[in-house]
C-alpha positions as CSV (number, residue, x, y, z in Angstrom):
1,M,-9.3,29.4,-12.2
2,V,-8.0,32.5,-10.6
3,L,-6.5,30.7,-7.7
4,A,-4.5,28.4,-9.9
5,E,-3.0,31.4,-11.5
6,E,-2.3,33.1,-8.2
7,L,-0.6,29.8,-7.0
8,K,1.6,29.8,-10.1
9,N,2.7,33.4,-9.6
10,Y,3.1,33.1,-5.7
11,T,5.3,29.9,-6.1
12,K,7.2,31.0,-9.2
13,S,10.6,31.6,-7.4
14,A,10.4,28.5,-5.2
15,H,9.4,26.5,-8.2
16,A,12.4,27.8,-10.1
17,A,14.7,27.0,-7.3
18,L,13.5,23.4,-7.2
19,E,13.9,23.1,-10.9
20,G,17.4,24.5,-10.7
21,R,18.4,21.8,-8.2
22,M,16.4,19.0,-10.0
23,I,17.5,19.4,-13.6
24,P,21.3,18.9,-13.0
25,A,20.5,15.8,-10.9
26,I,18.4,14.4,-13.8
27,K,21.0,15.3,-16.3
28,S,23.7,13.4,-14.3
29,I,21.9,10.1,-14.7
30,R,24.2,7.6,-16.5
31,T,23.5,4.3,-14.8
32,G,20.6,2.4,-13.3
33,G,22.1,3.1,-9.8
34,D,22.1,6.9,-10.6
35,Y,18.4,6.5,-11.5
36,T,17.7,4.6,-8.3
37,R,19.3,7.2,-6.2
38,L,17.1,9.8,-7.8
39,L,14.0,7.7,-7.2
40,R,14.9,7.2,-3.6
41,L,15.1,11.0,-3.2
42,F,11.6,11.3,-4.7
43,Y,10.3,8.4,-2.7
44,G,11.6,9.8,0.7
45,Y,9.8,13.0,0.0
46,Y,6.6,11.8,-1.7
47,A,5.8,9.0,0.7
48,A,6.2,11.2,3.7
49,L,4.2,14.0,2.2
50,E,1.4,11.9,1.0
51,T,1.0,10.3,4.4
52,K,0.7,13.8,5.8
53,I,-1.8,15.0,3.3
54,A,-4.0,11.9,3.4
55,P,-5.9,12.6,6.7
56,Q,-6.9,16.1,5.3
57,V,-8.2,14.9,2.0
58,C,-9.5,11.4,2.1
59,D,-13.0,12.3,2.8
60,K,-13.1,15.2,0.4
61,L,-11.2,13.9,-2.5
62,P,-12.5,10.6,-3.7
63,D,-9.6,10.0,-6.2
64,F,-6.9,10.6,-3.7
65,E,-5.6,7.1,-3.7
66,A,-5.2,7.2,-7.5
67,R,-3.3,10.4,-7.1
68,R,-0.8,8.9,-4.7
69,K,2.6,8.5,-6.4
70,A,4.9,6.9,-3.9
71,Q,3.9,3.3,-5.1
72,S,4.8,4.2,-8.6
73,I,8.3,5.2,-7.4
74,L,8.6,1.8,-5.7
75,S,7.5,0.0,-8.8
76,D,10.1,2.0,-10.9
77,M,12.9,1.1,-8.4
78,A,12.0,-2.6,-8.6
79,A,11.8,-2.5,-12.4
80,I,15.2,-0.7,-12.8
81,D,17.3,-2.9,-10.5
82,G,15.1,-4.7,-7.8
83,G,15.8,-1.7,-5.6
84,S,14.7,-1.9,-2.1
85,V,13.4,0.9,0.1
86,A,14.4,-0.7,3.3
87,A,17.2,1.8,3.9
88,T,15.3,4.8,2.3
89,T,15.1,7.7,4.6
90,L,11.8,9.6,4.7
91,C,11.8,13.4,4.8
92,N,10.9,14.7,8.3
93,T,10.9,18.5,7.4
94,L,7.6,18.8,5.6
95,P,5.3,21.6,5.2
96,D,2.7,22.2,7.9
97,I,-0.5,20.4,6.8
98,T,-3.2,20.4,9.4
99,S,-6.1,21.5,7.1
100,Y,-7.7,20.8,3.7
101,P,-6.5,24.1,2.3
102,Q,-2.9,23.3,3.3
103,A,-3.2,19.7,1.8
104,L,-4.5,21.2,-1.5
105,G,-1.5,23.6,-1.6
106,A,0.9,20.7,-1.2
107,M,-1.1,18.7,-3.8
108,Y,-0.8,21.6,-6.2
109,V,3.0,20.8,-6.3
110,L,2.6,17.1,-6.5
111,E,-0.1,17.2,-9.2
112,G,1.7,19.9,-11.2
113,S,4.8,17.8,-11.2
114,T,2.9,15.2,-13.4
115,L,3.0,17.8,-16.2
116,G,6.8,18.3,-16.0
117,G,7.2,14.6,-15.3
118,Q,6.3,14.0,-19.0
119,I,9.4,16.1,-20.0
120,I,11.6,14.4,-17.3
121,S,10.6,10.9,-18.5
122,N,11.9,11.7,-22.0
123,M,15.2,13.1,-20.6
124,I,15.8,9.9,-18.5
125,R,14.8,7.7,-21.4
126,Q,17.4,9.4,-23.6
127,R,20.1,9.0,-20.8
128,L,19.3,5.4,-19.7
129,Q,17.9,2.9,-22.2
130,E,17.2,0.5,-19.4
131,A,14.7,2.9,-17.8
132,G,12.1,2.4,-20.5
133,G,10.0,0.2,-18.2
134,A,10.8,2.0,-15.1
135,L,9.2,5.5,-15.7
136,S,5.7,5.1,-14.4
137,F,6.2,7.8,-11.7
138,F,7.5,10.4,-14.2
139,E,4.8,9.5,-16.8
140,G,2.2,10.5,-14.3
141,Y,-1.2,9.5,-15.5
142,G,0.0,8.8,-19.0
143,E,-2.6,10.1,-21.6
144,Q,-4.9,11.1,-18.7
145,T,-2.3,13.6,-17.2
146,A,-3.8,16.7,-18.6
147,A,-7.4,15.7,-17.6
148,M,-6.3,14.8,-14.0
149,W,-4.6,18.1,-13.9
150,Q,-7.8,19.9,-14.9
151,R,-9.8,18.0,-12.4
152,F,-7.4,18.9,-9.7
153,K,-7.7,22.6,-10.7
154,L,-11.4,22.5,-10.2
155,L,-10.8,21.8,-6.6
156,L,-9.1,25.2,-6.3
157,E,-12.4,26.8,-7.3
158,D,-14.0,26.1,-3.9
159,D,-15.1,29.2,-1.9
160,F,-12.1,29.6,0.4
161,S,-11.9,32.3,3.0
162,E,-9.0,34.6,3.0
163,T,-7.3,32.7,5.7
164,E,-7.8,29.4,4.0
165,K,-6.5,30.8,0.7
166,A,-3.4,32.3,2.4
167,A,-2.8,28.8,4.0
168,L,-3.1,27.1,0.6
169,L,-0.7,29.5,-1.0
170,Y,1.8,29.3,1.8
171,A,1.6,25.4,1.8
172,A,2.3,25.3,-1.8
173,N,5.3,27.5,-1.7
174,D,6.6,25.7,1.5
175,T,6.2,22.3,-0.4
176,F,8.5,23.6,-3.2
177,V,10.9,25.1,-0.7
178,S,11.0,21.9,1.6
179,F,11.5,19.6,-1.5
180,Q,14.3,21.7,-2.9
181,K,16.0,21.6,0.6
182,W,15.4,17.8,0.7
183,I,17.1,17.4,-2.7
184,A,19.9,19.7,-1.7
185,A,20.5,17.8,1.5
186,H,20.6,14.4,-0.3
187,D,22.0,15.4,-3.7
188,A,21.8,12.4,-6.1
189,R,24.7,13.4,-8.2
């Protein structure tokens, strides 16, 4: 799993910048409305990115539909306050994803977020009792989260050319950067 480690090192700074923006937004949640605003931010990014990823992976990744998370966000919004996405803006400054390696790079960020989501769900639950039934997005795959992450990392063991590997690394980093910019531009606090 050499590429997984390389991805972790290559994206370390961008990952930290996103966390630095995200943690204060999560800690500022006090009401269902605060939580819904945060979910709208995630939906705006995830729905757009998943749509862009899909054509590049649908024939190579049989469980892609199970890995999509935008629907979980919609379910959580409905559970917390009947939230509607009618006025939710979708991100239009996404990483370049025109190949399978680029799609895997972006998915590295989305799939990795399911690990941190376990911690975030606990943070939100402590701040907002009513969120208990509205945490499916942050709870990821529940008890299967670690197994799903391991299965995803196996995809990174493919025999990528140096050009494909560079595209994968860059797309992962750019996904962290563009998500951080999206959060900064639409700060939930």
